[in-house]
A tleap script that builds the chain and sets N, CA, C and O, in Angstrom:
source leaprc.protein.ff14SB
mol = sequence {
  NMET SER ALA ILE GLY SER SER ILE PHE LYS
  ILE LEU THR ASP ASP GLY ASP VAL SER ALA
  LEU VAL ALA ALA ARG VAL TYR PRO THR PHE
  VAL PRO GLN GLY VAL ALA MET PRO ALA ILE
  THR TYR GLN ARG ILE VAL ALA VAL ARG ALA
  HIE THR ILE GLY SER THR ASP ASN MET VAL
  PRO ALA THR TYR GLN ILE ASN CYS TRP ALA
  GLU THR TYR GLY GLY ALA ARG ALA LEU SER
  GLU VAL VAL ARG VAL ALA LEU ASN ASN TYR
  THR GLY THR VAL ASN SER VAL VAL ILE GLN
  ALA VAL GLN LEU ASN ASP GLU ASP ASP ILE
  PRO GLU SER ILE ALA GLY ASP ASP VAL LEU
  ASN ARG TYR GLY LYS ARG LEU ASP PHE LYS
  VAL TRP PHE ASN CGLU
}
set mol.1.N position { -4.339 -13.475 -3.881 }
set mol.1.CA position { -3.304 -12.646 -3.316 }
set mol.1.C position { -3.121 -13.046 -1.856 }
set mol.1.O position { -4.102 -13.263 -1.145 }
set mol.2.N position { -1.884 -13.144 -1.412 }
set mol.2.CA position { -1.599 -13.506 -0.031 }
set mol.2.C position { -2.009 -12.377 0.905 }
set mol.2.O position { -2.215 -11.242 0.476 }
set mol.3.N position { -2.124 -12.705 2.198 }
set mol.3.CA position { -2.486 -11.686 3.183 }
set mol.3.C position { -1.438 -10.583 3.241 }
set mol.3.O position { -1.785 -9.404 3.301 }
set mol.4.N position { -0.166 -10.950 3.225 }
set mol.4.CA position { 0.874 -9.921 3.269 }
set mol.4.C position { 0.908 -9.145 1.951 }
set mol.4.O position { 1.184 -7.945 1.952 }
set mol.5.N position { 0.636 -9.804 0.846 }
set mol.5.CA position { 0.549 -9.105 -0.439 }
set mol.5.C position { -0.565 -8.072 -0.427 }
set mol.5.O position { -0.381 -6.952 -0.905 }
set mol.6.N position { -1.717 -8.440 0.115 }
set mol.6.CA position { -2.833 -7.497 0.247 }
set mol.6.C position { -2.458 -6.336 1.151 }
set mol.6.O position { -2.872 -5.201 0.916 }
set mol.7.N position { -1.672 -6.619 2.189 }
set mol.7.CA position { -1.238 -5.562 3.109 }
set mol.7.C position { -0.289 -4.589 2.423 }
set mol.7.O position { -0.404 -3.378 2.612 }
set mol.8.N position { 0.645 -5.101 1.632 }
set mol.8.CA position { 1.563 -4.225 0.899 }
set mol.8.C position { 0.773 -3.369 -0.091 }
set mol.8.O position { 1.026 -2.171 -0.218 }
set mol.9.N position { -0.184 -3.980 -0.792 }
set mol.9.CA position { -1.049 -3.237 -1.711 }
set mol.9.C position { -1.758 -2.105 -0.971 }
set mol.9.O position { -1.798 -0.978 -1.463 }
set mol.10.N position { -2.314 -2.389 0.198 }
set mol.10.CA position { -3.059 -1.399 0.972 }
set mol.10.C position { -2.150 -0.267 1.459 }
set mol.10.O position { -2.527 0.903 1.384 }
set mol.11.N position { -0.969 -0.603 1.952 }
set mol.11.CA position { -0.037 0.437 2.407 }
set mol.11.C position { 0.273 1.393 1.258 }
set mol.11.O position { 0.244 2.611 1.429 }
set mol.12.N position { 0.567 0.832 0.093 }
set mol.12.CA position { 0.933 1.669 -1.051 }
set mol.12.C position { -0.242 2.489 -1.565 }
set mol.12.O position { -0.087 3.682 -1.826 }
set mol.13.N position { -1.415 1.878 -1.718 }
set mol.13.CA position { -2.556 2.615 -2.274 }
set mol.13.C position { -3.175 3.583 -1.280 }
set mol.13.O position { -3.834 4.541 -1.684 }
set mol.14.N position { -2.973 3.350 0.027 }
set mol.14.CA position { -3.479 4.291 1.040 }
set mol.14.C position { -2.555 5.495 1.237 }
set mol.14.O position { -2.968 6.511 1.797 }
set mol.15.N position { -1.313 5.384 0.780 }
set mol.15.CA position { -0.374 6.489 0.928 }
set mol.15.C position { -0.718 7.584 -0.087 }
set mol.15.O position { -0.791 7.321 -1.288 }
set mol.16.N position { -0.927 8.805 0.397 }
set mol.16.CA position { -1.337 9.910 -0.467 }
set mol.16.C position { -0.347 10.237 -1.570 }
set mol.16.O position { -0.753 10.510 -2.700 }
set mol.17.N position { 0.947 10.213 -1.265 }
set mol.17.CA position { 1.961 10.548 -2.270 }
set mol.17.C position { 2.061 9.472 -3.346 }
set mol.17.O position { 2.227 9.780 -4.527 }
set mol.18.N position { 1.960 8.206 -2.934 }
set mol.18.CA position { 2.002 7.105 -3.907 }
set mol.18.C position { 0.748 7.139 -4.776 }
set mol.18.O position { 0.842 7.098 -6.003 }
set mol.19.N position { -0.424 7.212 -4.149 }
set mol.19.CA position { -1.672 7.168 -4.927 }
set mol.19.C position { -1.829 8.395 -5.827 }
set mol.19.O position { -2.515 8.318 -6.846 }
set mol.20.N position { -1.208 9.525 -5.473 }
set mol.20.CA position { -1.250 10.701 -6.349 }
set mol.20.C position { -0.557 10.412 -7.683 }
set mol.20.O position { -0.904 10.997 -8.709 }
set mol.21.N position { 0.423 9.506 -7.661 }
set mol.21.CA position { 1.158 9.171 -8.888 }
set mol.21.C position { 0.570 7.979 -9.641 }
set mol.21.O position { 0.561 7.968 -10.872 }
set mol.22.N position { 0.077 6.971 -8.906 }
set mol.22.CA position { -0.357 5.739 -9.576 }
set mol.22.C position { -1.831 5.395 -9.372 }
set mol.22.O position { -2.320 4.438 -9.972 }
set mol.23.N position { -2.545 6.146 -8.546 }
set mol.23.CA position { -3.932 5.797 -8.185 }
set mol.23.C position { -3.899 4.386 -7.594 }
set mol.23.O position { -3.251 4.173 -6.570 }
set mol.24.N position { -4.574 3.430 -8.206 }
set mol.24.CA position { -4.574 2.046 -7.710 }
set mol.24.C position { -3.823 1.120 -8.664 }
set mol.24.O position { -4.055 -0.089 -8.643 }
set mol.25.N position { -2.931 1.654 -9.498 }
set mol.25.CA position { -2.179 0.829 -10.447 }
set mol.25.C position { -0.989 0.172 -9.748 }
set mol.25.O position { 0.172 0.485 -10.011 }
set mol.26.N position { -1.328 -0.752 -8.848 }
set mol.26.CA position { -0.355 -1.516 -8.061 }
set mol.26.C position { -0.725 -2.982 -8.263 }
set mol.26.O position { -1.824 -3.402 -7.903 }
set mol.27.N position { 0.184 -3.755 -8.835 }
set mol.27.CA position { -0.134 -5.118 -9.272 }
set mol.27.C position { 0.870 -6.144 -8.751 }
set mol.27.O position { 2.060 -5.851 -8.632 }
set mol.28.N position { 0.384 -7.353 -8.439 }
set mol.28.CA position { 1.327 -8.423 -8.120 }
set mol.28.C position { 2.031 -8.896 -9.396 }
set mol.28.O position { 1.374 -9.148 -10.406 }
set mol.29.N position { 3.318 -9.015 -9.358 }
set mol.29.CA position { 4.181 -9.612 -10.373 }
set mol.29.C position { 4.375 -8.813 -11.658 }
set mol.29.O position { 5.518 -8.514 -12.003 }
set mol.30.N position { 3.309 -8.450 -12.387 }
set mol.30.CA position { 3.499 -7.760 -13.662 }
set mol.30.C position { 2.395 -6.727 -13.900 }
set mol.30.O position { 1.304 -6.816 -13.335 }
set mol.31.N position { 2.709 -5.751 -14.747 }
set mol.31.CA position { 1.722 -4.747 -15.137 }
set mol.31.C position { 0.912 -5.327 -16.295 }
set mol.31.O position { 1.488 -5.742 -17.301 }
set mol.32.N position { -0.412 -5.360 -16.167 }
set mol.32.CA position { -1.231 -5.873 -17.275 }
set mol.32.C position { -1.038 -5.023 -18.541 }
set mol.32.O position { -0.757 -3.828 -18.463 }
set mol.33.N position { -1.192 -5.650 -19.679 }
set mol.33.CA position { -1.022 -4.968 -20.953 }
set mol.33.C position { -2.023 -3.824 -21.080 }
set mol.33.O position { -3.195 -3.962 -20.730 }
set mol.34.N position { -1.543 -2.703 -21.583 }
set mol.34.CA position { -2.403 -1.555 -21.836 }
set mol.34.C position { -2.625 -0.631 -20.657 }
set mol.34.O position { -3.335 0.366 -20.791 }
set mol.35.N position { -2.037 -0.932 -19.499 }
set mol.35.CA position { -2.201 -0.089 -18.319 }
set mol.35.C position { -1.354 1.163 -18.475 }
set mol.35.O position { -0.215 1.102 -18.940 }
set mol.36.N position { -1.922 2.307 -18.082 }
set mol.36.CA position { -1.205 3.580 -18.142 }
set mol.36.C position { -0.045 3.587 -17.153 }
set mol.36.O position { -0.072 2.892 -16.137 }
set mol.37.N position { 0.960 4.375 -17.465 }
set mol.37.CA position { 2.094 4.567 -16.580 }
set mol.37.C position { 1.894 5.867 -15.827 }
set mol.37.O position { 1.205 6.750 -16.337 }
set mol.38.N position { 2.454 6.031 -14.652 }
set mol.38.CA position { 3.290 5.083 -13.928 }
set mol.38.C position { 2.453 4.006 -13.241 }
set mol.38.O position { 1.238 4.129 -13.086 }
set mol.39.N position { 3.152 2.944 -12.837 }
set mol.39.CA position { 2.524 1.815 -12.157 }
set mol.39.C position { 3.562 1.143 -11.272 }
set mol.39.O position { 4.762 1.390 -11.390 }
set mol.40.N position { 3.069 0.284 -10.381 }
set mol.40.CA position { 3.932 -0.437 -9.445 }
set mol.40.C position { 3.620 -1.924 -9.540 }
set mol.40.O position { 2.460 -2.316 -9.669 }
set mol.41.N position { 4.668 -2.754 -9.475 }
set mol.41.CA position { 4.486 -4.187 -9.293 }
set mol.41.C position { 5.230 -4.609 -8.033 }
set mol.41.O position { 6.191 -3.962 -7.615 }
set mol.42.N position { 4.770 -5.706 -7.435 }
set mol.42.CA position { 5.434 -6.233 -6.240 }
set mol.42.C position { 5.407 -7.747 -6.296 }
set mol.42.O position { 4.504 -8.348 -6.878 }
set mol.43.N position { 6.412 -8.354 -5.683 }
set mol.43.CA position { 6.478 -9.813 -5.605 }
set mol.43.C position { 7.398 -10.233 -4.474 }
set mol.43.O position { 8.371 -9.554 -4.146 }
set mol.44.N position { 7.059 -11.376 -3.886 }
set mol.44.CA position { 7.933 -11.945 -2.863 }
set mol.44.C position { 9.039 -12.684 -3.587 }
set mol.44.O position { 8.777 -13.507 -4.464 }
set mol.45.N position { 10.293 -12.386 -3.213 }
set mol.45.CA position { 11.403 -13.068 -3.870 }
set mol.45.C position { 12.127 -14.036 -2.937 }
set mol.45.O position { 12.798 -14.956 -3.406 }
set mol.46.N position { 12.001 -13.843 -1.621 }
set mol.46.CA position { 12.616 -14.755 -0.653 }
set mol.46.C position { 11.766 -14.749 0.608 }
set mol.46.O position { 11.304 -13.697 1.050 }
set mol.47.N position { 11.561 -15.933 1.188 }
set mol.47.CA position { 10.927 -16.044 2.511 }
set mol.47.C position { 11.572 -17.226 3.226 }
set mol.47.O position { 11.534 -18.358 2.746 }
set mol.48.N position { 12.160 -16.942 4.373 }
set mol.48.CA position { 12.839 -17.983 5.148 }
set mol.48.C position { 12.084 -18.130 6.464 }
set mol.48.O position { 11.988 -17.186 7.247 }
set mol.49.N position { 11.556 -19.318 6.693 }
set mol.49.CA position { 10.813 -19.565 7.923 }
set mol.49.C position { 11.728 -20.217 8.953 }
set mol.49.O position { 12.484 -21.136 8.637 }
set mol.50.N position { 11.650 -19.730 10.187 }
set mol.50.CA position { 12.447 -20.301 11.274 }
set mol.50.C position { 11.709 -21.492 11.870 }
set mol.50.O position { 10.480 -21.492 11.947 }
set mol.51.N position { 12.445 -22.486 12.282 }
set mol.51.CA position { 11.863 -23.678 12.889 }
set mol.51.C position { 12.427 -23.852 14.296 }
set mol.51.O position { 13.604 -23.597 14.551 }
set mol.52.N position { 11.573 -24.283 15.181 }
set mol.52.CA position { 11.995 -24.629 16.527 }
set mol.52.C position { 11.690 -26.100 16.740 }
set mol.52.O position { 11.025 -26.716 15.908 }
set mol.53.N position { 12.149 -26.659 17.808 }
set mol.53.CA position { 11.901 -28.079 18.053 }
set mol.53.C position { 10.396 -28.297 18.212 }
set mol.53.O position { 9.767 -27.751 19.119 }
set mol.54.N position { 9.843 -29.089 17.330 }
set mol.54.CA position { 8.435 -29.462 17.411 }
set mol.54.C position { 7.451 -28.479 16.819 }
set mol.54.O position { 6.250 -28.748 16.825 }
set mol.55.N position { 7.918 -27.335 16.301 }
set mol.55.CA position { 6.966 -26.391 15.711 }
set mol.55.C position { 7.704 -25.402 14.807 }
set mol.55.O position { 8.916 -25.495 14.618 }
set mol.56.N position { 6.959 -24.474 14.266 }
set mol.56.CA position { 7.558 -23.408 13.475 }
set mol.56.C position { 7.230 -22.070 14.126 }
set mol.56.O position { 6.227 -21.927 14.824 }
set mol.57.N position { 8.077 -21.122 13.887 }
set mol.57.CA position { 7.862 -19.763 14.369 }
set mol.57.C position { 6.931 -19.070 13.377 }
set mol.57.O position { 7.081 -19.255 12.169 }
set mol.58.N position { 5.979 -18.280 13.854 }
set mol.58.CA position { 5.071 -17.642 12.911 }
set mol.58.C position { 5.593 -16.299 12.389 }
set mol.58.O position { 4.889 -15.612 11.649 }
set mol.59.N position { 6.812 -15.921 12.765 }
set mol.59.CA position { 7.429 -14.708 12.235 }
set mol.59.C position { 8.124 -15.062 10.926 }
set mol.59.O position { 8.962 -15.963 10.884 }
set mol.60.N position { 7.773 -14.347 9.852 }
set mol.60.CA position { 8.364 -14.612 8.546 }
set mol.60.C position { 9.186 -13.400 8.109 }
set mol.60.O position { 8.632 -12.317 7.916 }
set mol.61.N position { 10.493 -13.568 7.952 }
set mol.61.CA position { 11.279 -12.508 7.337 }
set mol.61.C position { 11.322 -12.758 5.821 }
set mol.61.O position { 11.962 -13.705 5.363 }
set mol.62.N position { 10.652 -11.921 5.064 }
set mol.62.CA position { 10.564 -12.107 3.617 }
set mol.62.C position { 11.131 -10.885 2.910 }
set mol.62.O position { 11.099 -9.775 3.441 }
set mol.63.N position { 11.648 -11.099 1.713 }
set mol.63.CA position { 12.098 -9.983 0.889 }
set mol.63.C position { 11.084 -9.785 -0.222 }
set mol.63.O position { 10.750 -10.713 -0.959 }
set mol.64.N position { 10.601 -8.551 -0.326 }
set mol.64.CA position { 9.665 -8.172 -1.378 }
set mol.64.C position { 10.344 -7.203 -2.331 }
set mol.64.O position { 10.989 -6.241 -1.915 }
set mol.65.N position { 10.186 -7.476 -3.610 }
set mol.65.CA position { 10.700 -6.596 -4.653 }
set mol.65.C position { 9.552 -5.717 -5.109 }
set mol.65.O position { 8.509 -6.212 -5.536 }
set mol.66.N position { 9.751 -4.409 -5.016 }
set mol.66.CA position { 8.770 -3.438 -5.472 }
set mol.66.C position { 9.378 -2.754 -6.692 }
set mol.66.O position { 10.445 -2.148 -6.601 }
set mol.67.N position { 8.696 -2.852 -7.835 }
set mol.67.CA position { 9.178 -2.239 -9.069 }
set mol.67.C position { 8.317 -1.029 -9.398 }
set mol.67.O position { 7.089 -1.107 -9.401 }
set mol.68.N position { 8.974 0.082 -9.673 }
set mol.68.CA position { 8.297 1.334 -9.995 }
set mol.68.C position { 8.517 1.619 -11.480 }
set mol.68.O position { 9.653 1.814 -11.913 }
set mol.69.N position { 7.443 1.644 -12.256 }
set mol.69.CA position { 7.506 1.777 -13.707 }
set mol.69.C position { 6.970 3.129 -14.154 }
set mol.69.O position { 5.975 3.613 -13.612 }
set mol.70.N position { 7.626 3.747 -15.147 }
set mol.70.CA position { 7.170 5.021 -15.701 }
set mol.70.C position { 7.669 5.166 -17.132 }
set mol.70.O position { 8.512 4.396 -17.592 }
set mol.71.N position { 7.139 6.155 -17.818 }
set mol.71.CA position { 7.541 6.411 -19.199 }
set mol.71.C position { 8.894 7.106 -19.290 }
set mol.71.O position { 9.542 7.075 -20.336 }
set mol.72.N position { 9.326 7.741 -18.180 }
set mol.72.CA position { 10.617 8.431 -18.166 }
set mol.72.C position { 11.427 7.956 -16.962 }
set mol.72.O position { 10.877 7.432 -15.994 }
set mol.73.N position { 12.735 8.150 -17.041 }
set mol.73.CA position { 13.588 7.795 -15.914 }
set mol.73.C position { 13.254 8.657 -14.702 }
set mol.73.O position { 13.196 8.161 -13.577 }
set mol.74.N position { 13.037 9.941 -14.935 }
set mol.74.CA position { 12.676 10.840 -13.841 }
set mol.74.C position { 11.373 10.423 -13.169 }
set mol.74.O position { 11.245 10.521 -11.949 }
set mol.75.N position { 10.411 9.959 -13.954 }
set mol.75.CA position { 9.143 9.495 -13.394 }
set mol.75.C position { 9.325 8.252 -12.547 }
set mol.75.O position { 8.724 8.135 -11.479 }
set mol.76.N position { 10.153 7.315 -13.014 }
set mol.76.CA position { 10.416 6.091 -12.241 }
set mol.76.C position { 11.164 6.429 -10.954 }
set mol.76.O position { 10.896 5.847 -9.903 }
set mol.77.N position { 12.081 7.353 -11.039 }
set mol.77.CA position { 12.853 7.757 -9.855 }
set mol.77.C position { 11.959 8.464 -8.833 }
set mol.77.O position { 12.070 8.207 -7.634 }
set mol.78.N position { 11.082 9.345 -9.294 }
set mol.78.CA position { 10.171 10.055 -8.388 }
set mol.78.C position { 9.222 9.072 -7.708 }
set mol.78.O position { 8.963 9.185 -6.510 }
set mol.79.N position { 8.707 8.112 -8.468 }
set mol.79.CA position { 7.808 7.109 -7.891 }
set mol.79.C position { 8.550 6.247 -6.876 }
set mol.79.O position { 8.010 5.945 -5.812 }
set mol.80.N position { 9.771 5.849 -7.188 }
set mol.80.CA position { 10.526 5.008 -6.253 }
set mol.80.C position { 10.792 5.738 -4.947 }
set mol.80.O position { 10.845 5.115 -3.886 }
set mol.81.N position { 10.960 7.046 -5.015 }
set mol.81.CA position { 11.217 7.818 -3.799 }
set mol.81.C position { 9.989 7.846 -2.885 }
set mol.81.O position { 10.126 7.701 -1.670 }
set mol.82.N position { 8.795 8.029 -3.448 }
set mol.82.CA position { 7.600 8.047 -2.588 }
set mol.82.C position { 7.286 6.650 -2.060 }
set mol.82.O position { 6.767 6.510 -0.952 }
set mol.83.N position { 7.596 5.618 -2.840 }
set mol.83.CA position { 7.421 4.238 -2.362 }
set mol.83.C position { 8.392 3.961 -1.219 }
set mol.83.O position { 8.018 3.356 -0.215 }
set mol.84.N position { 9.636 4.404 -1.371 }
set mol.84.CA position { 10.627 4.219 -0.306 }
set mol.84.C position { 10.160 4.871 0.987 }
set mol.84.O position { 10.246 4.262 2.053 }
set mol.85.N position { 9.673 6.086 0.906 }
set mol.85.CA position { 9.205 6.796 2.094 }
set mol.85.C position { 7.992 6.087 2.706 }
set mol.85.O position { 7.880 6.006 3.929 }
set mol.86.N position { 7.092 5.579 1.878 }
set mol.86.CA position { 5.882 4.909 2.377 }
set mol.86.C position { 6.190 3.594 3.090 }
set mol.86.O position { 5.530 3.259 4.074 }
set mol.87.N position { 7.187 2.842 2.605 }
set mol.87.CA position { 7.440 1.503 3.142 }
set mol.87.C position { 8.604 1.415 4.129 }
set mol.87.O position { 8.537 0.646 5.088 }
set mol.88.N position { 9.658 2.178 3.914 }
set mol.88.CA position { 10.844 2.029 4.759 }
set mol.88.C position { 10.524 2.399 6.207 }
set mol.88.O position { 9.975 3.465 6.483 }
set mol.89.N position { 10.877 1.502 7.120 }
set mol.89.CA position { 10.639 1.645 8.563 }
set mol.89.C position { 9.165 1.553 8.955 }
set mol.89.O position { 8.789 1.982 10.046 }
set mol.90.N position { 8.329 0.999 8.076 }
set mol.90.CA position { 6.902 0.844 8.391 }
set mol.90.C position { 6.721 -0.240 9.455 }
set mol.90.O position { 7.386 -1.274 9.410 }
set mol.91.N position { 5.830 -0.004 10.402 }
set mol.91.CA position { 5.374 -1.013 11.355 }
set mol.91.C position { 3.885 -0.785 11.559 }
set mol.91.O position { 3.404 0.344 11.460 }
set mol.92.N position { 3.157 -1.859 11.843 }
set mol.92.CA position { 1.728 -1.722 12.102 }
set mol.92.C position { 0.969 -2.967 11.711 }
set mol.92.O position { 1.548 -3.944 11.236 }
set mol.93.N position { -0.329 -2.921 11.915 }
set mol.93.CA position { -1.214 -4.027 11.545 }
set mol.93.C position { -2.063 -3.580 10.366 }
set mol.93.O position { -2.751 -2.562 10.436 }
set mol.94.N position { -2.010 -4.341 9.291 }
set mol.94.CA position { -2.743 -4.027 8.071 }
set mol.94.C position { -3.500 -5.270 7.636 }
set mol.94.O position { -2.897 -6.328 7.455 }
set mol.95.N position { -4.810 -5.160 7.466 }
set mol.95.CA position { -5.635 -6.317 7.071 }
set mol.95.C position { -5.402 -7.505 8.003 }
set mol.95.O position { -5.340 -8.648 7.551 }
set mol.96.N position { -5.275 -7.241 9.274 }
set mol.96.CA position { -5.037 -8.228 10.339 }
set mol.96.C position { -3.649 -8.879 10.290 }
set mol.96.O position { -3.388 -9.818 11.041 }
set mol.97.N position { -2.770 -8.402 9.430 }
set mol.97.CA position { -1.391 -8.893 9.366 }
set mol.97.C position { -0.522 -7.961 10.208 }
set mol.97.O position { -0.493 -6.751 9.983 }
set mol.98.N position { 0.186 -8.538 11.182 }
set mol.98.CA position { 1.079 -7.751 12.023 }
set mol.98.C position { 2.420 -7.640 11.309 }
set mol.98.O position { 3.118 -8.633 11.103 }
set mol.99.N position { 2.763 -6.411 10.939 }
set mol.99.CA position { 4.042 -6.144 10.281 }
set mol.99.C position { 4.975 -5.565 11.331 }
set mol.99.O position { 4.772 -4.451 11.814 }
set mol.100.N position { 6.004 -6.338 11.680 }
set mol.100.CA position { 6.949 -5.927 12.718 }
set mol.100.C position { 7.900 -4.838 12.229 }
set mol.100.O position { 8.217 -3.907 12.970 }
set mol.101.N position { 8.354 -4.953 10.977 }
set mol.101.CA position { 9.292 -3.969 10.437 }
set mol.101.C position { 9.420 -4.148 8.931 }
set mol.101.O position { 9.259 -5.246 8.397 }
set mol.102.N position { 9.712 -3.046 8.266 }
set mol.102.CA position { 10.029 -3.048 6.832 }
set mol.102.C position { 11.278 -2.200 6.662 }
set mol.102.O position { 11.336 -1.063 7.131 }
set mol.103.N position { 12.280 -2.760 5.988 }
set mol.103.CA position { 13.527 -2.025 5.776 }
set mol.103.C position { 14.001 -2.191 4.337 }
set mol.103.O position { 14.002 -3.293 3.790 }
set mol.104.N position { 14.400 -1.080 3.742 }
set mol.104.CA position { 14.950 -1.108 2.391 }
set mol.104.C position { 16.329 -1.757 2.421 }
set mol.104.O position { 17.202 -1.328 3.175 }
set mol.105.N position { 16.529 -2.790 1.604 }
set mol.105.CA position { 17.811 -3.491 1.537 }
set mol.105.C position { 18.640 -3.105 0.322 }
set mol.105.O position { 19.866 -3.024 0.400 }
set mol.106.N position { 17.961 -2.865 -0.816 }
set mol.106.CA position { 18.694 -2.678 -2.065 }
set mol.106.C position { 17.791 -1.952 -3.058 }
set mol.106.O position { 16.566 -2.020 -2.961 }
set mol.107.N position { 18.407 -1.256 -4.012 }
set mol.107.CA position { 17.645 -0.620 -5.091 }
set mol.107.C position { 18.522 -0.527 -6.328 }
set mol.107.O position { 19.749 -0.496 -6.237 }
set mol.108.N position { 17.871 -0.483 -7.486 }
set mol.108.CA position { 18.607 -0.487 -8.740 }
set mol.108.C position { 17.687 -0.032 -9.866 }
set mol.108.O position { 16.471 0.042 -9.692 }
set mol.109.N position { 18.278 0.273 -11.031 }
set mol.109.CA position { 17.510 0.596 -12.231 }
set mol.109.C position { 17.149 -0.700 -12.955 }
set mol.109.O position { 17.928 -1.653 -12.960 }
set mol.110.N position { 15.960 -0.727 -13.568 }
set mol.110.CA position { 15.547 -1.901 -14.356 }
set mol.110.C position { 14.827 -1.442 -15.624 }
set mol.110.O position { 13.606 -1.572 -15.712 }
set mol.111.N position { 15.560 -0.905 -16.612 }
set mol.111.CA position { 14.901 -0.507 -17.853 }
set mol.111.C position { 14.347 -1.737 -18.562 }
set mol.111.O position { 14.886 -2.835 -18.433 }
set mol.112.N position { 13.274 -1.543 -19.306 }
set mol.112.CA position { 12.644 -2.667 -19.993 }
set mol.112.C position { 12.436 -2.327 -21.455 }
set mol.112.O position { 11.904 -1.270 -21.794 }
set mol.113.N position { 12.866 -3.243 -22.318 }
set mol.113.CA position { 12.627 -3.076 -23.753 }
set mol.113.C position { 11.932 -4.327 -24.275 }
set mol.113.O position { 11.966 -5.382 -23.641 }
set mol.114.N position { 11.314 -4.196 -25.416 }
set mol.114.CA position { 10.634 -5.322 -26.049 }
set mol.114.C position { 11.689 -6.215 -26.699 }
set mol.114.O position { 12.629 -5.718 -27.320 }
set mol.115.N position { 11.534 -7.521 -26.559 }
set mol.115.CA position { 12.503 -8.463 -27.123 }
set mol.115.C position { 12.712 -8.195 -28.608 }
set mol.115.O position { 11.753 -8.049 -29.365 }
set mol.116.N position { 13.987 -8.131 -29.019 }
set mol.116.CA position { 14.322 -7.926 -30.420 }
set mol.116.C position { 14.252 -6.472 -30.862 }
set mol.116.O position { 14.430 -6.169 -32.042 }
set mol.117.N position { 13.993 -5.578 -29.924 }
set mol.117.CA position { 13.860 -4.160 -30.241 }
set mol.117.C position { 14.830 -3.372 -29.362 }
set mol.117.O position { 14.931 -3.632 -28.163 }
set mol.118.N position { 15.534 -2.421 -29.945 }
set mol.118.CA position { 16.471 -1.605 -29.183 }
set mol.118.C position { 15.808 -0.397 -28.531 }
set mol.118.O position { 16.469 0.366 -27.827 }
set mol.119.N position { 14.512 -0.216 -28.756 }
set mol.119.CA position { 13.802 0.930 -28.209 }
set mol.119.C position { 13.370 0.618 -26.781 }
set mol.119.O position { 12.771 -0.424 -26.514 }
set mol.120.N position { 13.679 1.530 -25.872 }
set mol.120.CA position { 13.301 1.346 -24.475 }
set mol.120.C position { 11.789 1.478 -24.344 }
set mol.120.O position { 11.211 2.481 -24.764 }
set mol.121.N position { 11.149 0.466 -23.762 }
set mol.121.CA position { 9.705 0.443 -23.613 }
set mol.121.C position { 9.235 1.281 -22.432 }
set mol.121.O position { 8.263 2.028 -22.544 }
set mol.122.N position { 9.927 1.158 -21.296 }
set mol.122.CA position { 9.629 1.947 -20.102 }
set mol.122.C position { 10.822 1.879 -19.159 }
set mol.122.O position { 11.711 1.041 -19.311 }
set mol.123.N position { 10.818 2.771 -18.191 }
set mol.123.CA position { 11.893 2.843 -17.208 }
set mol.123.C position { 11.401 2.264 -15.886 }
set mol.123.O position { 10.224 2.374 -15.544 }
set mol.124.N position { 12.310 1.654 -15.162 }
set mol.124.CA position { 11.935 1.078 -13.882 }
set mol.124.C position { 13.008 1.261 -12.827 }
set mol.124.O position { 14.200 1.359 -13.120 }
set mol.125.N position { 12.543 1.304 -11.597 }
set mol.125.CA position { 13.424 1.295 -10.422 }
set mol.125.C position { 12.969 0.133 -9.554 }
set mol.125.O position { 11.776 -0.033 -9.298 }
set mol.126.N position { 13.934 -0.677 -9.101 }
set mol.126.CA position { 13.661 -1.825 -8.245 }
set mol.126.C position { 14.061 -1.489 -6.817 }
set mol.126.O position { 15.162 -1.002 -6.564 }
set mol.127.N position { 13.141 -1.760 -5.878 }
set mol.127.CA position { 13.418 -1.588 -4.458 }
set mol.127.C position { 13.181 -2.925 -3.779 }
set mol.127.O position { 12.093 -3.490 -3.896 }
set mol.128.N position { 14.175 -3.440 -3.071 }
set mol.128.CA position { 14.026 -4.688 -2.322 }
set mol.128.C position { 13.891 -4.350 -0.844 }
set mol.128.O position { 14.775 -3.736 -0.247 }
set mol.129.N position { 12.759 -4.766 -0.265 }
set mol.129.CA position { 12.475 -4.514 1.143 }
set mol.129.C position { 12.441 -5.816 1.917 }
set mol.129.O position { 11.831 -6.788 1.471 }
set mol.130.N position { 13.088 -5.849 3.067 }
set mol.130.CA position { 12.944 -6.967 4.009 }
set mol.130.C position { 11.717 -6.634 4.848 }
set mol.130.O position { 11.626 -5.558 5.439 }
set mol.131.N position { 10.773 -7.575 4.890 }
set mol.131.CA position { 9.515 -7.390 5.617 }
set mol.131.C position { 9.406 -8.498 6.663 }
set mol.131.O position { 9.393 -9.681 6.320 }
set mol.132.N position { 9.328 -8.115 7.934 }
set mol.132.CA position { 9.123 -9.079 9.018 }
set mol.132.C position { 7.660 -9.007 9.408 }
set mol.132.O position { 7.179 -7.959 9.838 }
set mol.133.N position { 6.944 -10.128 9.257 }
set mol.133.CA position { 5.526 -10.136 9.582 }
set mol.133.C position { 5.134 -11.449 10.230 }
set mol.133.O position { 5.808 -12.466 10.069 }
set mol.134.N position { 4.021 -11.409 10.973 }
set mol.134.CA position { 3.490 -12.611 11.599 }
set mol.134.C position { 2.491 -13.266 10.657 }
set mol.134.O position { 1.590 -12.615 10.127 }
set mol.135.N position { 2.668 -14.545 10.464 }
set mol.135.CA position { 1.794 -15.295 9.559 }
set mol.135.C position { 0.690 -15.986 10.315 }
set mol.135.O position { -0.141 -16.665 9.712 }
savepdb mol mol.pdb
quit
């Protein structure tokens, strides 16, 4: 897990409202099979590094997708709201990573069904956050 990934995990699992809903069920990329709902996944979807003459800037503006999964739409929506509150406008140092700012850019529904089956497997809400951090 990357340093910033570990920091996002820590912010979410240390937040009382988030952990009340998911405990430590926060995973990079996908929810492991058999894990109870609700749960959270996160992944970096974009990172653009700035370059200067002769070097690179250590500030990374990256977009992280946080997915909130639950057995019901209401559960996914409630989880996404506490995640939004925990991350939006966050600044600080976590696991020695300096996070300059976190801002919510976009959100959407992401229902998931099993391939070839019309039955909805679980409900999801996607939150895309721009995260500025020092690498």
